C-alpha positions in Angstrom: -57.6 -125.7 -137.9 -55.5 -128.4 -136.3 -54.8 -128.1 -132.5 -52.1 -130.4 -131.3 -53.3 -129.8 -127.7 -56.8 -131.0 -128.3 -57.8 -134.6 -127.6 -60.4 -134.4 -130.4 -57.9 -133.4 -133.1 -55.5 -136.3 -133.1 -54.4 -136.2 -136.7 -53.2 -134.1 -139.6 -54.8 -134.0 -143.0 -52.4 -134.8 -145.9 -52.6 -131.3 -147.1 -51.8 -129.6 -143.8 -49.0 -132.1 -143.0 -47.5 -131.4 -146.4 -47.5 -127.7 -145.6 -45.9 -128.2 -142.2 -43.1 -130.4 -143.4 -42.5 -128.4 -146.6 -43.3 -131.4 -148.7 -45.7 -131.9 -151.6 -49.1 -133.6 -151.0 -48.0 -136.3 -153.5 -44.9 -137.0 -151.4 -47.1 -137.6 -148.3 -49.5 -139.7 -150.4 -46.5 -141.8 -151.6 -45.4 -142.3 -148.0 -48.9 -143.6 -147.2 -48.8 -146.0 -150.1 -45.4 -147.3 -149.1 -46.7 -147.9 -145.5 -44.4 -145.3 -143.9 -47.5 -143.5 -142.8 -51.0 -144.8 -142.2 -54.4 -143.1 -142.0 -56.6 -143.1 -139.0 -59.4 -145.6 -139.8 -62.3 -143.9 -141.6 -60.5 -140.6 -142.2 -57.8 -139.0 -144.3 -55.8 -138.0 -141.2 -52.3 -139.1 -140.3 -52.1 -139.7 -136.5 -50.0 -137.3 -134.5 -47.9 -140.1 -133.0 -46.6 -141.0 -136.5 -45.1 -137.6 -137.2 -44.4 -136.3 -133.7 -40.6 -136.8 -134.2 -40.4 -134.1 -137.0 -38.9 -130.9 -135.6 -41.7 -128.8 -137.2 -44.3 -130.8 -135.3 -42.3 -130.8 -132.1 -41.9 -127.0 -132.2 -45.7 -126.6 -132.5 -46.3 -128.9 -129.6 -43.7 -127.0 -127.5 -45.0 -123.6 -128.5 -44.2 -120.7 -126.3 -46.5 -118.4 -128.2 -48.7 -117.6 -125.2 -45.7 -116.6 -123.1 -44.3 -114.5 -125.9 -47.6 -112.6 -126.2 -46.7 -111.2 -122.8 -43.5 -109.4 -124.1 -44.0 -105.7 -123.7 -41.6 -102.8 -124.4 -39.6 -101.7 -121.3 -39.8 -98.2 -122.6 -41.0 -96.5 -125.8 -39.1 -97.9 -128.8 -39.2 -95.8 -132.0 -39.7 -97.4 -135.4 -38.9 -96.2 -138.9 -40.5 -98.2 -141.7 -39.5 -98.1 -145.3 -41.5 -99.5 -148.3 -44.5 -99.5 -145.9 -47.1 -100.5 -148.5 -50.7 -101.0 -147.2 -49.5 -101.4 -143.6 -49.2 -105.1 -142.8 -45.7 -104.9 -141.3 -46.4 -101.6 -139.6 -49.6 -102.8 -138.1 -47.9 -106.0 -136.7 -45.1 -103.9 -135.3 -47.7 -101.6 -133.6 -49.4 -104.7 -132.1 -46.0 -105.7 -130.7 -45.8 -102.3 -128.9 -43.4 -100.4 -131.2 -43.9 -96.7 -131.8 -43.9 -95.7 -135.5 -42.4 -92.3 -136.0 -41.8 -92.3 -139.7 -43.2 -94.4 -142.6 -42.2 -94.0 -146.2 -44.1 -95.3 -149.2 -44.2 -94.3 -152.8 -47.6 -95.6 -153.8 -50.2 -92.9 -153.3 -53.1 -95.3 -152.6 -51.1 -97.2 -150.0 -50.2 -93.9 -148.4 -53.9 -93.0 -148.4 -54.6 -96.3 -146.6 -52.0 -95.6 -143.9 -53.3 -92.1 -143.3 -56.9 -93.2 -143.3 -56.4 -95.9 -140.7 -53.7 -94.2 -138.6 -54.0 -90.4 -138.9 -51.4 -90.0 -136.2 -48.7 -91.8 -138.1 -46.1 -89.7 -139.9 -46.6 -91.0 -143.5 -44.1 -89.5 -145.9 -45.1 -90.1 -149.5 -42.5 -90.2 -152.3 -39.4 -91.7 -153.7 -37.1 -93.0 -151.0 -34.0 -91.8 -152.9 -35.2 -88.2 -152.3 -35.7 -88.4 -148.6 -33.3 -86.8 -146.2 -33.3 -89.1 -143.2 -31.1 -86.7 -141.2 -34.2 -84.7 -140.6 -35.4 -87.4 -138.2 -34.4 -86.1 -134.8 -35.6 -88.8 -132.5 -33.5 -91.8 -131.6 -34.4 -94.7 -133.8 -34.5 -98.1 -132.1 -35.7 -100.2 -135.0 -35.8 -99.8 -138.8 -38.0 -102.2 -140.9 -38.9 -102.6 -144.5 -39.1 -104.9 -147.5 -36.9 -103.8 -150.3 -37.5 -105.4 -153.7 -35.1 -108.1 -154.8 -33.0 -106.5 -157.6 -29.8 -107.6 -159.4 -26.6 -105.7 -158.7 -24.1 -105.0 -161.5 -21.2 -107.2 -160.7 -18.7 -106.3 -163.4 -15.3 -105.5 -161.9 -16.7 -104.3 -158.6 -15.8 -105.1 -155.0 -19.6 -104.6 -154.3 -19.4 -102.6 -151.1 -22.0 -100.1 -150.0 -21.3 -97.5 -152.7 -21.3 -100.2 -155.5 -25.0 -101.0 -154.8 -26.1 -97.5 -155.8 -29.2 -97.4 -158.0 -30.9 -100.2 -156.2 -33.6 -100.0 -153.5 -31.4 -102.0 -151.2 -28.9 -99.2 -151.4 -31.6 -96.7 -150.3 -32.5 -98.9 -147.3 -28.8 -99.3 -146.5 -28.3 -95.5 -146.7 -31.1 -95.0 -144.3 -29.6 -97.5 -141.9 -26.2 -95.7 -142.2 -27.8 -92.4 -141.4 -30.2 -93.3 -138.6 -28.0 -95.9 -136.9 -30.9 -97.9 -135.4 -30.0 -100.5 -132.8 -31.6 -103.2 -134.9 -33.1 -103.5 -138.3 -35.4 -106.1 -139.9 -35.7 -106.5 -143.7 -38.1 -108.9 -145.4 -37.9 -110.2 -148.9 -38.9 -113.1 -151.2 -37.4 -116.5 -150.5 -35.8 -116.3 -154.0 -33.3 -113.8 -152.6 -31.4 -116.8 -151.1 -30.5 -118.1 -154.5 -30.7 -114.9 -156.6 -27.8 -114.6 -159.0 -26.4 -117.9 -157.6 -26.3 -116.5 -154.1 -24.2 -113.4 -155.1 -26.9 -110.9 -154.3 -27.3 -112.1 -150.7 -23.5 -112.3 -150.3 -23.3 -108.6 -151.4 -26.0 -107.7 -148.9 -24.1 -109.5 -146.2 -20.9 -107.5 -147.0 -22.7 -104.2 -147.0 -24.4 -104.9 -143.7 -21.0 -105.7 -142.2 -19.6 -102.5 -143.7 -22.4 -100.5 -142.1 -21.4 -101.8 -138.7 -24.1 -104.5 -138.1 -23.9 -108.2 -137.4 -26.4 -110.1 -139.5 -28.4 -112.8 -137.7 -28.4 -115.9 -140.0 -31.2 -115.2 -142.4 -34.3 -117.4 -142.1 -37.2 -118.3 -144.3 -40.3 -117.7 -142.2 -43.5 -119.6 -143.1 -46.7 -117.7 -142.3 -48.7 -120.8 -141.4 -46.6 -121.2 -138.2 -47.6 -117.7 -137.0 -51.4 -117.8 -136.8 -51.8 -116.9 -140.5 -54.1 -119.1 -142.8 -51.8 -118.8 -145.7 -48.9 -120.7 -147.2 -46.7 -117.6 -147.5 -42.9 -117.6 -147.1 -40.7 -114.6 -146.6 -36.9 -114.3 -146.1 -36.2 -112.3 -142.9 -32.9 -110.5 -142.3 -32.2 -109.1 -138.9 -29.1 -106.9 -138.2 -27.9 -105.8 -134.8 -25.5 -102.9 -134.3 -22.0 -104.2 -133.6 -21.6 -102.2 -130.4 -24.6 -104.1 -129.0 -24.5 -107.5 -130.7 -21.9 -109.2 -128.6 -24.1 -109.0 -125.5 -27.5 -110.1 -126.8 -29.1 -112.8 -128.9 -32.1 -112.5 -131.3 -34.7 -115.2 -130.6 -36.9 -116.1 -133.6 -40.6 -116.2 -132.6 -42.2 -119.5 -131.5 -44.7 -121.0 -133.8 -48.4 -120.9 -132.9 -49.9 -124.0 -131.4 -52.4 -124.5 -134.3 -52.4 -124.3 -138.1 -55.1 -122.0 -139.3 -57.2 -122.7 -142.5 -59.5 -120.7 -144.7 -62.4 -121.8 -142.5 -60.7 -119.8 -139.7 -60.3 -116.8 -142.0 -63.9 -116.7 -143.3 -66.0 -117.9 -140.3 -66.4 -116.7 -136.7 -63.9 -118.4 -134.4 -60.5 -118.0 -133.0 -59.1 -115.6 -135.6 -62.1 -113.3 -136.0 -65.2 -112.7 -133.9 -67.6 -112.7 -136.9 -68.0 -114.2 -140.3 -66.2 -112.4 -143.1 -68.3 -109.3 -144.2 -69.3 -109.0 -147.9 -67.1 -106.6 -149.9 -66.3 -105.7 -153.4 -64.4 -108.1 -155.6 -63.5 -109.1 -159.1 -65.9 -111.2 -161.2 -65.2 -113.9 -163.8 -66.4 -113.4 -167.4 -69.3 -115.8 -168.1 -67.4 -118.5 -170.0 -64.6 -118.6 -167.4 -67.2 -118.9 -164.7 -68.7 -121.9 -166.5 -65.3 -123.6 -166.6 -64.5 -122.8 -163.0 -67.9 -124.1 -161.9 -66.5 -127.6 -162.7 -63.4 -127.4 -160.5 -64.0 -129.1 -157.1 -63.0 -127.5 -153.8 -59.2 -127.7 -153.5 -58.9 -128.7 -157.2 -57.2 -127.2 -160.2 -57.2 -127.5 -164.0 -56.4 -131.2 -164.0 -59.7 -131.8 -162.3 -61.6 -130.5 -165.4 -62.8 -132.8 -168.2 -60.1 -133.3 -170.8 -61.8 -131.1 -173.5 -62.0 -128.2 -171.0 -58.4 -128.8 -169.9 -57.2 -128.4 -173.5 -59.4 -125.3 -174.0 -58.3 -123.6 -170.8 -54.6 -124.4 -170.9 -54.2 -124.0 -174.7 -50.4 -124.6 -175.5 -49.6 -125.1 -171.9 -51.6 -128.4 -171.9 -48.7 -130.2 -173.5 -45.9 -128.7 -171.4 -44.4 -130.4 -168.3 -45.0 -129.3 -164.7 -48.1 -129.2 -162.5 -49.1 -125.5 -162.9 -51.1 -126.1 -159.8 -52.1 -122.4 -159.6 -54.1 -122.5 -162.8 -57.9 -122.8 -162.5 -57.3 -123.2 -158.8 -60.1 -123.4 -156.3 -59.0 -123.0 -152.7 -60.1 -125.4 -149.9 -61.8 -124.4 -146.6 -59.8 -127.1 -144.8 -56.4 -125.8 -145.8 -54.5 -122.6 -145.5 -54.7 -120.4 -148.7 -52.1 -120.5 -151.3 -49.9 -117.3 -151.2 -52.0 -114.3 -152.3 -50.8 -112.4 -155.3 -51.7 -108.8 -156.3 -54.8 -110.1 -158.2 -57.1 -113.1 -157.3 -58.0 -113.9 -161.0 -54.6 -114.1 -162.8 -54.5 -117.2 -164.9 -51.3 -118.5 -163.5 -52.2 -117.9 -159.9 -56.0 -118.3 -159.7 -57.5 -117.8 -156.2 -61.1 -118.9 -156.6 -63.4 -119.0 -153.5 -63.8 -122.6 -152.1 -67.5 -122.8 -152.4 -68.7 -119.9 -154.6 -67.5 -119.6 -158.2 -65.8 -116.2 -158.0 -62.4 -114.7 -157.2 -61.8 -113.9 -153.5 -63.3 -110.5 -152.4 -61.2 -107.7 -150.7 -62.2 -108.5 -147.2 -61.5 -112.2 -147.7 -58.1 -111.3 -149.1 -57.5 -109.1 -146.1 -58.5 -111.8 -143.6 -56.1 -114.3 -145.2 -53.4 -111.7 -144.5 -54.8 -111.3 -140.9 -55.7 -107.6 -141.4 -58.5 -106.7 -139.0 -61.9 -105.9 -140.6 -61.7 -102.3 -139.6 -58.5 -101.7 -141.6 -59.9 -100.0 -144.7 -58.0 -100.0 -148.0 -58.1 -96.8 -150.1 -58.0 -96.5 -153.9 -59.7 -98.5 -156.6 -60.3 -102.3 -156.4 -57.0 -103.1 -158.1 -55.1 -101.0 -155.6 -56.7 -102.7 -152.7 -55.8 -106.1 -154.0 -52.3 -105.0 -154.7 -51.8 -103.5 -151.2 -53.1 -106.7 -149.6 -51.3 -109.1 -151.9 -47.9 -107.4 -151.3 -48.3 -107.1 -147.5 -46.5 -109.0 -144.7 -49.2 -110.9 -142.9 -50.1 -108.9 -139.8 -50.0 -111.8 -137.3 -46.6 -112.9 -138.6 -45.3 -109.3 -138.4 -46.6 -109.0 -134.8 -44.7 -112.2 -133.8 -41.5 -110.8 -135.4 -42.2 -107.5 -133.7 -42.3 -109.2 -130.3 -38.9 -110.8 -131.0 -37.5 -107.3 -131.7 -39.0 -105.9 -128.5 -37.5 -108.8 -126.6 -34.1 -108.0 -128.1 -34.5 -104.3 -127.3 -35.5 -105.1 -123.7 -32.3 -107.2 -123.4 -30.2 -104.3 -124.7 -32.0 -101.9 -122.3 -31.4 -104.2 -119.3 -27.6 -104.4 -120.2 -27.5 -100.6 -120.4 -29.2 -100.3 -117.0 -26.8 -102.9 -115.5 -23.8 -101.0 -116.8 -24.9 -97.6 -115.6 
């Protein structure tokens, strides 16, 4: 963890600085070799003074996180969530003070998780295409969800709302059209920005406009800035109903004042009040374990002896590219790489920093900032899948507070006009 407000922490490690600035570690190392940056004597830390001019660093120093924690709903705001998964987004929205009245999810194990942890939530299991949203009688203030990124069929189409039929975006748009929430938030993979050369996002923009919403300029949100020990990025889309949007502004959440690392996830401290509990987890086959034993903390396949590199990588050994996820052991002093739906996939290995095994379920959950009492239902593979697909809870809560702030502003205007 690096705290810019602490006198003892007066520098950034090369790895953490690279994450903050969205540069590779090799780029930072190159800047050090060229003399653009220098290390604090006897350490591998870049002094704060050398990088304070970067906007990302300045925003951490000027963080308003603590003030934003004080944002509370002016009244009860009702939330409908689609594609709810294992509950990361819904839990964050709950922490922000929003009231979930309807959650839809198709995966039965994820639905079991939601019901187990929040028996009072109205969890509707099944295909979103078969749900009649007109049955929701309450006023809906917010609609949230993460629709999968899918290609549209572009041949000879104007690509309005009806032309996106057959996609899960269409189903989310249909729900927005029926429920008319004041605001919606959709999250997606960063790749949506450039999907089909940008045509997919342009179609989504057109449909949102057609539905009667103004789209806030989409933003790629990096989890490490929101008290999450993970290098996860998500594209966030926020739409405000046009009859309200002219009078209010959506404010993106401020970054947290520290960058959290795996040490913060696994050991008692600021993120959690105890060390990570033991839990079930995948195991390596004996031979793979013997190979992974030789990867140092923070290392990957290129840190193996050449004969093991060739054996492990097979044909990929001769191909270009770093393939830095292969035979990857995480580091306690860095945020985790983005979690996937399994910690022991060859392309996206997530080995424990100091023990030679894949990350366990509770370790996975902590990296996504789920509380330890949030219990995942279903077999081991289902638990990993629910966690790996989730929106990090702390990031969701920060976005939720921004939504509450917006709704409060709308409420204040209504009161002033009445």
